[in-house]
N, C-alpha and C positions, 0 to 999 in steps of 0.2 A: 607205671601207668602207660608211658609211651610204648614200651615194649609190648605190652598186652594188646594195645590198640592195633599195632602193626601186625601182630601175629594173627589177630582175628581176620584181617583182610588177606594176608598172604603169608605163607611159610617160607617164601623165597626172599632173599635180599632185594630191596627196592633200589632203583637208581637214586643216587644222593639227591638229585634235584627234586624228585618226588617226595623223598623223606623230609627234606627241609621245607618244602611247600606245605606238607601236612602239619608239621610242627606249628607253623604260623596260622594255618587255616583253623586248627583245633585249639590254638592257644596253649599248647602243651608246655611252654615255658612260662605261662602266666599271661596276664594282660594288664592289670592295674589301670584299666580305663583307656589304654593306648591301643591304637589300631594295629601296631606291630610292636612286639616286646621281645627282646633278645635274652631275657632271663636276668636273674638277680646279679649274676656276675658282671653285667653291664650297667647295673643301676644301684646296687648296694653301696652306699657312700664309704663304708669301711673298706671296700675293695677298690672302688673307682678312684677315690681321692688320692691314696698313696700311689696308685698306678699312674695317674695323670701327672702328679708331681714329679715322679721319676722320669717319665718319658719326656716331659717338657724340659726338664733339666738337661737331658741328653740333646734334644733337638735345638735348644736355645744356645748351645755351645758352638754352633756352626754359623759362620758368616763367609759366604752367602748361605742362605737357608738350604736345607736338603729338599729334594722332591721325594714324595712318599707314595707308596702303593699299599693300601690297606686291604688285605685279602680276607674276606669274610667280615665285612664291615657291619652287618646286621642292621639294627635300627639306628645306628650312627650316634647313639648317645655318648659313646667314647670318642669317636673320630671327630665329632663336631667341635670338640675342645682342642684339637690338634691342628686344625686347618691353618690357623693364623701363624703357626710355627713352621710352616712349610712353604717352599717356593711354588710347588704344585702338588695337588692332592688327588690321587686316583682311588676312589672307593669302589670295591668290587664285592659282589655277592652273587650267589647262584639263583636266588629267588627273584624272578622277574618283577612281580607286583611290589615287592619290597623296594627294589631299585627305582621303580616308577614313582612310588610314594616318596622316597628320599629325594628324588629330583625336584619334587614340588615343595618339600619341606625345608630343604637346606640349599640355599643359593649363595654362593660366595665366589669371588674372583679366584680362579685357579683350581676350583673344586669341580670334579666330574665324577659321575657314577656310571658303572659298567656292570651289566649282567653277564657273568662268565662262569664257566666250570674251570676252576683253577687247576684241576688235575690234567686238563688237556688243551684248553684254549690258550692262545697267545696272550701273555700278560703285558700290561703297560710297563714301559721302561721307567725306572726311577732310581734314585740313589739308595733309598731305604725301603725295605718291605716290612710291614707289620702283620704278624700272624698271631692273633690273640684268641686262645681257647677254641681253635678250629680243628687242629689235627686230632685232638683227643676224641672227637666224635666219629672219626673215619677209620676204615680198615687199612691194613698195612700196605696193600697194593695202591690205594689212592694216595696215601701219604708219600710213598716212594715216587709216584708220578708227580706230585706237587713239588717235592724237593728237587726232582730233575728239572722241572719247569722253572723253578726259582734259579737254579744254577745256570740254566740256558739263557735266562733273561739278563743276567749280569749285574745284579744289585751289589752295592758295596757293603750294606749292613742288613742284618735281619734281627728284628725285635720279636722274640718268640715268648709267648706266655702259655704255660700248660698246667693243668690240674693233676697233681701227682700225690701218692700216699706219703704220709710222714714216715721218716726212717727208711730202712732198706726195702727195696721192692725189685721185682723182676721187670725190666723194661720191655715195652713193645709186644706184649701179648696181643694177638690179633683179635679183632671183634668184627661184628657186622655193622656197617656204617649206620649211624643214627639210632642204634639201640643201646643207649647209655654210653658210659665211658669206662675206661679200664680200672677205675678205682676199686670197684667191687671184686676185681680179680687180683688185687694187690699189685697193680701194674700202672704204668704211665708211659707217655711217649718220651723217648730220648733219641733225638735225631742223629746223634753221633755214634750210637750203638747199633749193633746188628738188629735187623737186616738192612738198615738204612745207610749207616757209615757215611753220613753227610760230611763232605770235606769243608773245613773252615780254616781260617788263618788264626783266629783268636776267639776266645769265649770269656765273657764276663757275666757274673750273676748280679743283676741290678736290683732285684726286689724279691722278697719272700713274704707272702701274706698268709698267715694262719687262718683257716676257716673255722667257723663255729661248729659245735657238735661233733668234733673230731672227724671232720670231712676232708682231711688232707690239707694240702697247701697249694697255693698258686705261686709259681716261680716264673719270673721274667728274666730272660737271658738276652744279652747283646752278643751277636755273632758278627765278626768281621769276615767277609767272604773273599 
C-alpha cells in the first residue's frame, strides 16, 4: 500500500524526511485513534513487553545510570517506559510535527526531544544509543552514514533491533528508503557485514521475538563500541 502511494506521486526516491512525514500524514502504519502511531511493532504487547523487560534489565544493571540517545523515537510508546532508567534521555526523530507533539505529551526531568536527520546531523552525546527498527526502512547509503555518525559521536553501547527473515538470508540488499523493508527480498540489515563492516568490540544477542504469520523475527543486539 505504501509503495503504491509513493509511486503514484513520484517514480524517484523521496528524501527520507518527506517519506516519514507522509507515513504519519496518511496513517500508513495505522492510527488506532492516536494522532501519531508508529506501527504494531511499537504497540503489540507480545512484541513490546519482552523488549522492555530485556532493555530495562540491561539498563538497571548500571549505577550510576546511563545516558541514552534514542534514534528514531517515533510516537515514544517504547521510550516513555525507559526514561526512568536513564540519567538523561535524548529522543530523536526526523518528523518535526511528531517531535513537537511528543514535547507536549511527554514531560520528564532529563528528557528532551530533538528533530534531526540522524544520517547527517550532529547527534546528542550519551553513553548508550538505541536504534530500534529504524535501519530496516533505509537504503544502504543512509545506513552507512548513520553508522559513521554513531561511531563519530562516541557512544559506549548500541542497542539495535532489526526485523530479519527466519533462517538463512542474504544480508544488506539495498532498497529505496521508505518503500517497505528487506524481508520480501529474503534479506535484512546486518551492520557488521558488507558493505557496512561496522567496527565493534563485542556483540551479544539479547532477544529474539518470533512474529506471527511467518513474518520473520525481531532480533535485539547489544554492541559494545
